[in-house]
KOLSEKE-267864 format. One record per atom (N, C-alpha, C): residue in one letter; z, y, x. Coordinates in steps of 0.05 Angstrom, whole numbers, padded with zeros to 5 digits, always signed. Last residue first. Layout:
BEGIN
AZYX/...
END
This chain:
BEGIN
X+00187+00011+00827/X+00171+00018+00804/X+00142+00013+00808/X+00218+00005+00871/X+00209-00020+00858/X+00191-00014+00834/X+00232+00055+00890/X+00221+00036+00909/X+00210+00011+00897/X+00255+00080+00846/X+00227+00087+00854/X+00215+00067+00873/X+00287+00039+00797/X+00287+00051+00824/X+00259+00057+00834/X+00278+00055+00729/X+00271+00037+00751/X+00274+00052+00778/X+00332+00079+00689/X+00305+00081+00700/X+00303+00062+00724/X+00364+00068+00624/X+00364+00071+00653/X+00335+00072+00663/X+00405+00077+00565/X+00380+00073+00580/X+00384+00076+00610/X+00427+00077+00497/X+00432+00076+00526/X+00406+00070+00540/X+00449+00109+00438/X+00426+00101+00455/X+00436+00098+00483/X+00497+00122+00415/X+00478+00106+00399/X+00455+00095+00416/X+00560+00139+00414/X+00541+00132+00434/X+00521+00112+00422/X+00573+00185+00362/X+00574+00157+00371/X+00553+00152+00392/X+00569+00234+00339/X+00583+00233+00364/X+00586+00204+00375/X+00537+00238+00296/X+00565+00233+00290/X+00582+00231+00316/X+00487+00243+00317/X+00499+00267+00305/X+00528+00263+00298/X+00494+00202+00377/X+00480+00211+00353/X+00495+00235+00341/X+00490+00207+00449/X+00505+00206+00424/X+00489+00215+00401/X+00466+00167+00501/X+00460+00191+00484/X+00476+00187+00458/X+00482+00146+00568/X+00482+00143+00539/X+00475+00169+00526/X+00454+00117+00629/X+00469+00137+00614/X+00467+00131+00584/X+00436+00103+00695/X+00443+00091+00669/X+00461+00111+00654/X+00409+00111+00743/X+00413+00133+00725/X+00419+00123+00696/X+00375+00046+00749/X+00391+00069+00759/X+00393+00090+00737/X+00374-00025+00741/X+00366+00002+00734/X+00385+00022+00745/X+00389-00078+00751/X+00377-00063+00773/X+00368-00035+00766/X+00419-00108+00717/X+00390-00114+00719/X+00375-00098+00739/X+00467-00083+00720/X+00465-00110+00733/X+00436-00118+00735/X+00456-00038+00690/X+00461-00035+00718/X+00458-00062+00733/X+00449-00062+00640/X+00427-00047+00652/X+00431-00044+00682/X+00500-00083+00630/X+00477-00101+00632/X+00453-00087+00646/X+00529-00035+00627/X+00534-00053+00649/X+00511-00073+00653/X+00507-00015+00580/X+00503+00000+00605/X+00508-00018+00629/X+00528-00053+00545/X+00499-00052+00550/X+00493-00036+00575/X+00583-00042+00547/X+00573-00069+00554/X+00544-00068+00560/X+00585+00012+00529/X+00595+00004+00556/X+00584-00022+00565/X+00563+00010+00476/X+00550+00024+00498/X+00559+00015+00525/X+00586-00012+00431/X+00571-00030+00448/X+00560-00017+00474/X+00611+00023+00395/X+00627+00006+00412/X+00612-00012+00431/X+00560+00021+00346/X+00585+00033+00356/X+00601+00014+00372/X+00498-00009+00370/X+00518-00003+00351/X+00543+00010+00363/X+00437+00019+00398/X+00457-00002+00395/X+00478+00008+00375/X+00371+00027+00426/X+00391+00034+00407/X+00412+00011+00405/X+00346+00040+00492/X+00352+00021+00471/X+00374+00031+00452/X+00299+00050+00541/X+00317+00064+00523/X+00321+00045+00499/X+00278+00043+00608/X+00284+00030+00583/X+00303+00048+00567/X+00225+00062+00655/X+00252+00057+00646/X+00253+00045+00618/X+00176+00054+00690/X+00193+00078+00690/X+00222+00071+00680/X+00150+00006+00687/X+00146+00022+00711/X+00166+00045+00713/X+00172-00060+00668/X+00169-00032+00663/X+00166-00016+00689/X+00181-00113+00683/X+00154-00104+00676/X+00151-00074+00675/X+00234-00125+00694/X+00214-00132+00714/X+00186-00120+00709/X+00258-00103+00646/X+00263-00091+00672/X+00242-00100+00693/X+00244-00135+00601/X+00233-00108+00605/X+00236-00099+00633/X+00270-00185+00600/X+00241-00184+00600/X+00230-00157+00609/X+00324-00170+00602/X+00314-00190+00622/X+00284-00189+00623/X+00328-00136+00558/X+00332-00126+00585/X+00320-00144+00606/X+00319-00174+00516/X+00300-00152+00521/X+00303-00140+00549/X+00362-00208+00521/X+00335-00219+00525/X+00316-00196+00531/X+00403-00171+00508/X+00403-00185+00533/X+00375-00195+00540/X+00388-00157+00456/X+00388-00137+00476/X+00388-00150+00504/X+00396-00205+00428/X+00368-00195+00431/X+00367-00174+00453/X+00453-00209+00433/X+00435-00230+00441/X+00407-00220+00446/X+00493-00174+00416/X+00478-00167+00440/X+00457-00188+00449/X+00528-00187+00376/X+00509-00166+00371/X+00490-00161+00394/X+00560-00230+00385/X+00571-00204+00393/X+00551-00181+00389/X+00528-00270+00358/X+00557-00269+00355/X+00569-00242+00363/X+00467-00235+00335/X+00482-00258+00346/X+00512-00252+00345/X+00444-00192+00310/X+00443-00193+00339/X+00459-00215+00352/X+00409-00181+00254/X+00427-00200+00266/X+00424-00202+00296/X+00369-00145+00234/X+00397-00137+00235/X+00413-00154+00254/X+00319-00165+00225/X+00321-00139+00238/X+00349-00129+00242/X+00329-00212+00198/X+00316-00213+00224/X+00318-00187+00239/X+00347-00195+00149/X+00367-00203+00168/X+00355-00205+00196/X+00320-00139+00116/X+00315-00165+00129/X+00335-00171+00151/X+00361-00112+00063/X+00345-00109+00087/X+00343-00135+00102/X+00395-00130+00018/X+00366-00124+00016/X+00351-00125+00042/X+00448-00141+00028/X+00435-00156+00007/X+00405-00153+00009/X+00464-00107+00071/X+00471-00136+00071/X+00455-00152+00051/X+00441-00056+00057/X+00435-00070+00082/X+00440-00100+00079/X+00458-00043+00006/X+00431-00036+00014/X+00422-00051+00038/X+00513-00057+00008/X+00493-00076-00004/X+00464-00069+00003/X+00544-00046+00073/X+00536-00036+00046/X+00514-00054+00035/X+00572-00105+00105/X+00558-00079+00105/X+00552-00071+00076/X+00591-00155+00106/X+00610-00134+00099/X+00597-00107+00098/X+00551-00187+00126/X+00557-00189+00098/X+00577-00168+00088/X+00552-00175+00182/X+00530-00166+00164/X+00537-00167+00135/X+00589-00194+00217/X+00594-00168+00205/X+00574-00161+00183/X+00573-00241+00241/X+00595-00242+00222/X+00601-00216+00208/X+00533-00223+00278/X+00527-00240+00254/X+00548-00239+00233/X+00533-00155+00298/X+00544-00182+00301/X+00541-00198+00275/X+00473-00120+00303/X+00497-00124+00287/X+00508-00152+00292/X+00424-00111+00327/X+00448-00109+00344/X+00475-00112+00328/X+00355-00116+00334/X+00378-00125+00318/X+00403-00124+00336/X+00332-00054+00368/X+00332-00083+00362/X+00355-00091+00343/X+00295-00008+00379/X+00317-00009+00360/X+00320-00038+00351/X+00268+00011+00441/X+00274-00010+00422/X+00298-00003+00405/X+00219+00024+00491/X+00238+00034+00471/X+00243+00013+00451/X+00198+00026+00556/X+00204+00008+00534/X+00226+00021+00517/X+00148+00059+00593/X+00174+00061+00579/X+00176+00040+00558/X+00101+00039+00617/X+00118+00058+00631/X+00147+00058+00619/X+00062-00015+00628/X+00083-00006+00610/X+00101+00014+00626/X-00006-00038+00634/X+00017-00023+00644/X+00037-00016+00621/X-00030-00104+00627/X-00028-00078+00616/X-00003-00063+00626/X-00029-00156+00646/X-00046-00137+00660/X-00043-00108+00650/X+00001-00184+00610/X+00013-00178+00636/X-00003-00157+00651/X-00005-00161+00543/X-00016-00175+00566/X-00004-00165+00592/X+00044-00167+00497/X+00031-00147+00513/X+00021-00160+00538/X+00073-00208+00471/X+00045-00203+00464/X+00030-00182+00480/X+00125-00207+00498/X+00106-00229+00502/X+00077-00222+00494/X+00167-00172+00491/X+00143-00162+00505/X+00121-00183+00508/X+00188-00197+00430/X+00194-00178+00450/X+00168-00169+00465/X+00142-00240+00403/X+00170-00238+00410/X+00173-00219+00434/X+00091-00212+00359/X+00102-00231+00378/X+00131-00225+00385/X+00034-00174+00345/X+00055-00192+00334/X+00065-00211+00356/X+00018-00105+00353/X+00017-00133+00364/X+00040-00149+00352/X-00023-00051+00352/X-00002-00064+00337/X-00004-00094+00342/X-00036+00003+00393/X-00042-00026+00390/X-00018-00038+00375/X-00058+00069+00389/X-00037+00050+00382/X-00048+00022+00380/X-00096+00108+00391/X-00077+00107+00413/X-00055+00086+00409/X-00130+00107+00348/X-00143+00106+00374/X-00123+00104+00397/X-00096+00115+00303/X-00108+00088+00309/X-00119+00086+00337/X-00069+00157+00282/X-00063+00150+00310/X-00076+00124+00318/X-00063+00180+00231/X-00088+00185+00246/X-00084+00178+00276/X-00022+00169+00197/X-00018+00191+00216/X-00042+00196+00234/X-00042+00127+00167/X-00032+00151+00153/X-00030+00174+00172/X-00051+00088+00206/X-00073+00100+00191/X-00065+00126+00179/X+00003+00079+00220/X-00017+00087+00241/X-00041+00100+00228/X+00023+00061+00172/X+00031+00087+00182/X+00013+00097+00205/X-00003+00012+00167/X-00007+00032+00146/X+00001+00059+00156/X+00018-00014+00212/X-00010-00008+00211/X-00016+00013+00190/X+00072-00019+00196/X+00065-00002+00219/X+00036+00005+00218/X+00066-00054+00153/X+00076-00028+00148/X+00070-00009+00171/X+00048-00099+00180/X+00031-00087+00160/X+00040-00059+00154/X+00093-00108+00212/X+00068-00101+00225/X+00048-00089+00205/X+00131-00122+00173/X+00135-00099+00190/X+00108-00090+00202/X+00108-00170+00153/X+00112-00147+00135/X+00115-00121+00151/X+00109-00203+00199/X+00083-00194+00188/X+00086-00171+00169/X+00155-00194+00252/X+00151-00195+00223/X+00124-00186+00214/X+00159-00184+00306/X+00154-00212+00297/X+00146-00213+00268/X+00125-00129+00337/X+00145-00140+00319/X+00138-00169+00313/X+00105-00070+00372/X+00108-00100+00372/X+00130-00108+00352/X+00059-00026+00394/X+00079-00029+00372/X+00081-00059+00367/X+00043+00010+00448/X+00043-00017+00439/X+00066-00019+00418/X+00009+00072+00457/X+00031+00057+00446/X+00025+00028+00440/X+00003+00125+00499/X-00012+00102+00489/X+00010+00082+00482/X+00010+00196+00501/X+00023+00169+00498/X+00003+00149+00487/X-00010+00246+00501/X-00018+00229+00524/X-00007+00201+00521/X+00011+00273+00458/X-00016+00262+00455/X-00024+00245+00478/X+00072+00270+00431/X+00060+00270+00458/X+00032+00257+00458/X+00085+00265+00378/X+00095+00288+00393/X+00082+00291+00420/X+00063+00217+00363/X+00055+00241+00349/X+00063+00266+00364/X+00090+00181+00397/X+00061+00185+00400/X+00052+00210+00386/X+00142+00185+00375/X+00137+00193+00403/X+00108+00199+00407/X+00132+00166+00324/X+00143+00193+00327/X+00139+00203+00355/X+00115+00115+00336/X+00096+00134+00324/X+00106+00162+00326/X+00161+00090+00356/X+00138+00094+00373/X+00118+00114+00362/X+00196+00095+00310/X+00203+00105+00336/X+00178+00111+00353/X+00168+00073+00263/X+00180+00099+00264/X+00183+00110+00293/X+00146+00026+00248/X+00132+00041+00269/X+00145+00067+00276/X+00176-00003+00214/X+00156+00015+00202/X+00138+00028+00223/X+00184-00047+00267/X+00190-00043+00238/X+00168-00026+00225/X+00184-00057+00322/X+00175-00031+00313/X+00181-00026+00283/X+00202-00086+00368/X+00216-00088+00342/X+00210-00063+00326/X+00189-00039+00417/X+00195-00068+00412/X+00213-00071+00387/X+00142+00000+00438/X+00162+00001+00417/X+00167-00028+00408/X+00121+00020+00500/X+00123-00003+00483/X+00147+00001+00464/X+00076+00067+00527/X+00102+00063+00514/X+00101+00037+00498/X+00046+00099+00579/X+00045+00074+00563/X+00073+00067+00553/X+00013+00158+00586/X+00039+00146+00588/X+00040+00123+00568/X-00040+00191+00621/X-00031+00172+00600/X-00003+00161+00607/X-00035+00259+00639/X-00035+00232+00648/X-00026+00213+00626/X-00027+00310+00624/X-00050+00297+00612/X-00052+00267+00620/X+00033+00345+00607/X+00019+00326+00624/X-00005+00314+00609/X+00067+00377+00578/X+00044+00390+00590/X+00028+00371+00609/X+00111+00350+00559/X+00092+00359+00540/X+00066+00367+00553/X+00135+00291+00593/X+00129+00319+00592/X+00108+00327+00572/X+00182+00248+00575/X+00152+00249+00574/X+00144+00278+00572/X+00236+00247+00572/X+00224+00236+00596/X+00194+00237+00597/X+00251+00266+00523/X+00262+00280+00546/X+00247+00272+00572/X+00231+00228+00488/X+00215+00253+00492/X+00226+00269+00516/X+00272+00190+00487/X+00246+00184+00499/X+00230+00209+00506/X+00312+00218+00460/X+00317+00208+00487/X+00291+00202+00502/X+00287+00225+00410/X+00293+00248+00427/X+00299+00240+00456/X+00284+00171+00393/X+00260+00187+00397/X+00265+00211+00416/X+00339+00161+00389/X+00322+00145+00407/X+00296+00160+00413/X+00354+00195+00349/X+00365+00200+00375/X+00349+00184+00396/X+00333+00173+00304/X+00319+00196+00315/X+00329+00203+00343/X+00370+00136+00289/X+00349+00126+00306/X+00331+00149+00316/X+00402+00162+00253/X+00413+00156+00279/X+00391+00148+00299/X+00370+00165+00206/X+00373+00188+00223/X+00384+00182+00250/X+00330+00105+00200/X+00354+00120+00196/X+00356+00144+00214/X+00280+00066+00165/X+00287+00084+00188/X+00311+00101+00181/X+00295+00003+00137/X+00291+00032+00131/X+00298+00049+00156/X+00260-00056+00151/X+00284-00040+00156/X+00277-00010+00151/X+00225-00086+00098/X+00224-00074+00124/X+00248-00056+00128/X+00222-00101+00045/X+00227-00122+00065/X+00223-00112+00094/X+00175-00052+00022/X+00198-00070+00018/X+00199-00091+00040/X+00154+00002+00066/X+00150-00020+00048/X+00176-00036+00044/X+00145+00068+00074/X+00165+00047+00079/X+00162+00026+00057/X+00108+00116+00108/X+00108+00096+00087/X+00129+00075+00094/X+00138+00177+00133/X+00129+00149+00137/X+00128+00134+00111/X+00128+00237+00158/X+00133+00225+00132/X+00121+00197+00133/X+00159+00263+00218/X+00139+00248+00204/X+00148+00241+00175/X+00193+00283+00256/X+00175+00302+00244/X+00154+00289+00225/X+00244+00240+00237/X+00236+00259+00258/X+00217+00280+00246/X+00224+00219+00175/X+00236+00210+00200/X+00225+00228+00223/X+00226+00207+00106/X+00223+00226+00127/X+00237+00216+00152/X+00196+00154+00072/X+00220+00164+00084/X+00212+00185+00105/X+00172+00116+00014/X+00169+00133+00038/X+00196+00143+00047/X+00180+00090-00033/X+00157+00082-00017/X+00153+00099+00008/X+00221+00094-00068/X+00203+00117-00066/X+00178+00110-00050/X+00244+00043-00059/X+00236+00051-00086/X+00216+00074-00086/X+00254+00044-00005/X+00236+00023-00016/X+00226+00031-00044/X+00290+00086-00001/X+00263+00089+00011/X+00244+00068+00001/X+00335+00066-00026/X+00320+00087-00040/X+00292+00089-00028/X+00348-00004-00028/X+00345+00021-00012/X+00327+00041-00026/X+00384-00028-00084/X+00359-00029-00068/X+00356-00003-00053/X+00428-00027-00117/X+00431-00019-00089/X+00407-00026-00071/X+00422-00028-00169/X+00426-00054-00157/X+00428-00052-00126/X+00410+00025-00177/X+00436+00016-00185/X+00443-00012-00174/X+00357+00023-00163/X+00376+00037-00145/X+00404+00029-00151/X+00336-00004-00207/X+00334-00016-00180/X+00354-00003-00160/X+00347+00033-00247/X+00360+00007-00248/X+00359-00007-00220/X+00314+00074-00232/X+00343+00079-00231/X+00357+00052-00231/X+00266+00049-00242/X+00272+00057-00215/X+00302+00062-00212/X+00267+00040-00297/X+00267+00017-00279/X+00273+00025-00250/X+00269+00096-00316/X+00290+00077-00321/X+00290+00053-00302/X+00221+00126-00307/X+00245+00131-00291/X+00265+00108-00293/X+00184+00111-00344/X+00178+00106-00316/X+00203+00109-00299/X+00209+00128-00391/X+00203+00099-00388/X+00196+00092-00359/X+00209+00182-00382/X+00234+00168-00383/X+00230+00138-00379/X+00154+00191-00386/X+00168+00197-00361/X+00195+00182-00360/X+00144+00177-00439/X+00131+00161-00417/X+00145+00166-00391/X+00173+00216-00466/X+00180+00188-00469/X+00168+00171-00447/X+00185+00273-00423/X+00170+00259-00444/X+00179+00230-00445/X+00238+00318-00414/X+00225+00293-00406/X+00209+00282-00429/X+00235+00391-00409/X+00242+00366-00423/X+00227+00342-00411/X+00258+00438-00363/X+00235+00422-00372/X+00244+00397-00386/X+00298+00465-00340/X+00298+00465-00369/X+00275+00449-00380/X+00289+00463-00285/X+00311+00448-00296/X+00311+00446-00327/X+00249+00481-00250/X+00241+00471-00276/X+00264+00455-00290/X+00268+00496-00202/X+00255+00517-00217/X+00247+00508-00245/X+00286+00448-00182/X+00306+00469-00188/X+00294+00491-00205/X+00236+00423-00173/X+00255+00412-00192/X+00275+00433-00201/X+00214+00452-00132/X+00202+00454-00159/X+00221+00444-00180/X+00247+00433-00092/X+00248+00462-00099/X+00236+00466-00127/X+00232+00379-00089/X+00259+00386-00099/X+00261+00415-00107/X+00165+00370-00117/X+00183+00374-00095/X+00211+00382-00105/X+00143+00321-00166/X+00152+00348-00158/X+00166+00347-00131/X+00128+00277-00198/X+00110+00288-00178/X+00117+00315-00168/X+00163+00253-00232/X+00149+00277-00242/X+00128+00288-00223/X+00182+00211-00201/X+00169+00205-00227/X+00153+00229-00236/X+00204+00239-00158/X+00184+00219-00154/X+00168+00213-00179/X+00243+00271-00182/X+00221+00283-00168/X+00197+00264-00165/X+00278+00229-00198/X+00265+00246-00218/X+00241+00260-00206/X+00294+00211-00147/X+00280+00193-00166/X+00265+00209-00187/X+00319+00257-00128/X+00295+00246-00114/X+00280+00227-00132/X+00362+00262-00163/X+00342+00283-00161/X+00316+00273-00149/X+00390+00214-00152/X+00380+00220-00179/X+00358+00241-00179/X+00404+00223-00099/X+00386+00201-00106/X+00374+00205-00134/X+00439+00266-00104/X+00414+00269-00089/X+00394+00247-00097/X+00479+00242-00136/X+00464+00265-00145/X+00438+00269-00130/X+00497+00197-00103/X+00485+00194-00130/X+00469+00218-00140/X+00506+00173-00050/X+00496+00200-00054/X+00482+00201-00082/X+00525+00121-00053/X+00541+00141-00039/X+00531+00169-00041/X+00535+00079-00109/X+00515+00093-00092/X+00529+00117-00079/X+00568+00053-00145/X+00576+00054-00118/X+00556+00067-00099/X+00558+00055-00198/X+00548+00031-00185/X+00554+00032-00155/X+00575+00105-00211/X+00591+00083-00221/X+00583+00056-00208/X+00534+00135-00189/X+00560+00136-00177/X+00578+00113-00186/X+00494+00122-00226/X+00491+00113-00199/X+00518+00114-00184/X+00514+00149-00271/X+00510+00120-00272/X+00508+00108-00244/X+00513+00202-00253/X+00539+00190-00261/X+00537+00159-00261/X+00459+00210-00245/X+00477+00212-00222/X+00504+00198-00229/X+00440+00205-00298/X+00431+00186-00277/X+00450+00186-00253/X+00464+00248-00322/X+00470+00221-00331/X+00463+00200-00310/X+00440+00290-00292/X+00469+00286-00292/X+00477+00258-00301/X+00386+00283-00304/X+00395+00281-00276/X+00425+00276-00275/X+00388+00292-00359/X+00377+00267-00349/X+00387+00262-00320/X+00406+00345-00362/X+00422+00323-00373/X+00413+00296-00363/X+00363+00373-00338/X+00390+00373-00326/X+00407+00349-00336/X+00320+00368-00373/X+00319+00353-00347/X+00347+00351-00335/
END
């Protein structure tokens, strides 16, 4: 097994994969049905011809820089193991900061329902992580993409959250009926400037859906529209993910829209990744 992993890692490294050894191990685990700890305990295990035949096309796909999560069909995110389908944005560790920012504002010990809208839900990662951590949360998961909504529905079923989640197709907050309350709006919207997308790593530029990436000329087109829609409707506040260098501009947009306590949250790399604000009490 060791030689197969080493050869696979070397081949992936030659293709420009940034974590070739880890990816090789995860692909082998996937084919053999093992956890990584079990892999280390069975390094001397030989591969059968059928196992090698199953591994080769997966390695080839990774060498073409297809996202690993698409190949494995799942991804760990926050405290969840999520199904990740092809043609849906892969949840990233940076986005866990958005979940943490939301959980700061939703007490663990409250029984009062809290209505959360996850706008541009993709796999459902953000909203479902919040709902899984806070049983009082009632979630609207919204996306334009049918593939994303199918993936979210699969994860709702997987996590047993069907009784607390409404999966809705439409643009931003449009599909949420005006009569329904919204306490918090959370979003990981498209925020990459259009001209920058082709220069990103192939996993993103070649494979991931442009609808989930392209934020217009300065990356803020969707964020501007979201703020304009969300602030009049939300009862508590807004938390939104953005790209490096965009925090100051988006914080100013939130202030201009009338939100208070506007602040940012840094990701593990120290980049201001999330910004948000709250509704003034007099207008909430």
